[in-house]
C-alpha positions, 0 to 999 in steps of 0.5 A: 857733825859726821860720826866715823864708824868702824865695824870689825868681825862682821857686817851690820845694816845701816839702820842698826849703826844709826840706832847705835849712834842715836843710843850714844846721843841719848845716853851721853848727851852728845854725838860721838866723833867715832864708834868702834863696833866689834861683832861677835856672833849675836853680840856687839861691843861698842867703843865710843870716841867723844874727843877731848874733854875740856879741862877746868882748873879747880883750886881750893880758895878760902876753904872751897873748891872752885873753878872761878870766883864768879859765884862768890858774894862780895864778902868772899871776894874780899876775903879772897883778895886779902888772903896771903898767897904763899909760894913754893 
């Protein structure tokens, strides 16, 4: 996957840009899709773009906040199937 790098306010050597990409991979656990690097003298400001994060729905079912029922045991599954579902 290619990382789109935008440098403003100055220039940076490619080795330093590669180091910022590796830093993001190590710190956040994934490679960024893009990096905005703003150079201000001896300082740099980094803004990472990792793209859209997947959205997982969380519901309160039988007193627990869950996304799916796959970790429920048989008793909790039975309780969930027998509950009264109210509509608005």
